[in-house]
Residue, then its C-alpha position, 0 to 999 in steps of 0.5 A: m500500500s502506498t503511504e500517500a493517502r489517495s483520493q477517496p471520492a464517494q461512490k456515486r449512486k446511479e439510482k433515481g430517488s436515492p433513499s435516506n440513509n438515516g445518518a449512516d454516512a453522516a459521520k463520513g467514515a469516522d469510527t463511532t463504534g468505539t474500536t481500539p487500535e488492536l481491534r482496528r488491526e484485527l479488522l485490517r488483518s481480516m480483510l487482508l487475509q480474505r484478499r490474499f486467500e482469494e488471490r490464491c483461489a484465482e491462481a488455483y482455479a486457473l491451474g484446475k485445482i478448483g473446478g465448477f464455479c468460483h465467485l470471488y469477493i475481492g473488493q467487498e471485504a469491508i462488508s464481511t469484516g464489519v458485519m462479522s466483527m459486530i455479531r456474536p458467536d451464537d448468531y447465525v449467518i446465511t449467504a449466497y454463492r460469493d461466500h469465501g470472504q464471509a466464511l473467513a471473516r466468520g472464523i472458519s478455518p482457511r484450511a477447511v475453506m480451501a480444502e472445500l474449494f479443492g473438493r477434498q475430504d477435509g473441506t467444510s462439507g467434505g469436498k462435496g459442496g465446493s465454492m458456492h456451498i461453504f457450511d460450518a455448524k460450529t460457527n453457525f455459518l449456514g451457507g453458501h447457496g447457489i440459487v439467487g434469492g433462494h436462501v432469503p426465506v431460509a433466513a426468515g425461517v432461522g429468525f422464526a426458530i430463534k423467536y420460537r425458542r425465545g432466544n436472543q440471537l439474530c440471523v444475518c442474511f447476505f445477498g446481491e441487489a439482483a435478488v431484490n427482484i426475486g419473488a422469494f425475497h418479497e415473501a421472506l421480507n413480508l413474513a419477517s416484518l409480519w412475524e417480527l423476526p430478528v433478521v438483518f437482511i443485507i443487500e450487497n449492491n455491487r451494481y451488477g447481477m452477473g453482467t447486467a447493470i442494475s439500471r437494465s434489470t430493476a425498474n426502481e433502482d432505489v432498492l432500499i425502498r422495498a423496506k417501506g413496502y414491508r414496514m421495515e427499517g432500512e438504511s443505505v451505507d458505504g460498504q467500502d468503509v468498515f467503520a460505516v458498516r459497523e455503525c449501521m450494524a450496531r443499530a440493526i443488531e439493537r433493533a433485532r435483539k431488543e425490538k425483535r424487528p428485522t432491518l433491510i440494509e443496502m451496502r453499496t460496494y463494488r467487486f473488483m473481479g468478474h462475476s465469476m472466474s469465467d467472466a472478464v474483469s472489464g471490457t464487456y459490460r463495464t469499462k476499465d475506467e469505471l473499474e479503476e475509479n472504483m478501485k480508488r475506494d478499495p476497502i483495505l486502502v481506505l482503512h490502511n490510510k486512516m490508520y496510517e494518517s492517525g499514526e497507528l500503522t507504519e508501512g513496515e507493520m503493514h507489510k508484516i500483516d500482509d506477509e502473515a496473510k499470504a503465509i496463511a493463504q499458502d498454508a491453506w493451499d498446501f493443506a488442501d493440496a495434501s488432503p485426500e479426495p472423498a471416497p466414491e462411496k461418500l457420494y451416497t452419504d449426507v443425502y438425508a438427515d437423521t431425525s428423531s421427529 
């Protein structure tokens, strides 16, 4: 990272009739969530691990070690890091197919995630789920789902289970902006509001559903207005700023725990890679200039600059944290490469769940 603070223009919204963000951006990136220098280093460390891990994923995919689909989270790390740093270990997380970064931020072993990507038996799902289906019961990470919007009703179901058991947990549900046009999204939000379920629905608005710009797919680009349709609180926040993400989550978490009410959050972000590894980074549906302009708001750079300017971080310390992240990513690669492939008979296991009901 350069020691010189680069310009960080606010990401321009193309949506017509942009919604009020209820003060989420009012602090303009100031840390109002009471972090300490140690915690800020942990946030930086988490984002760097996700970045370096997924850079190795791209290499592994090119070498054929990862098969099928592979959707990278590069550019969106402030969202996963900010959200996971605010919720409790007993809370639940459910997400779509761009799930590697969120899994790492949740605390799932990099070795187990990489082994799953490699299709090996030491992976989170025994090598049978792959890139889009990272699950981990120990951390209440409920996937990794490949069907756009298909997991949103499951999040409502988790919220209902929490309420039925009279628990104090919440469920965080991540999905892209393209999912807000899916019927299941509307059904889930309707029930979550009607039944007062402790779910935080997070739209990761990176402005493209695969290769289709939001302006070409969504009649009303103000995705947050859907919250009003279901009598639900909503906020729009800069998803490239980990402090803004944490601040917004603090309000949603309090609402879920104390009021037992859901929240819809639009986190404005941008992916620096293509939709998947088979998709060009630029030159097809988005220009190189657009990509480069948005990369000025790299979430790692944004946090790095703030810490550097405040005297909390030197370039030498930054390089050390970065080297540690690269070493962890390499260790995950080596572990996955050495892990055996699942035995053929494993194809017939985990098809049905044993139940006593």
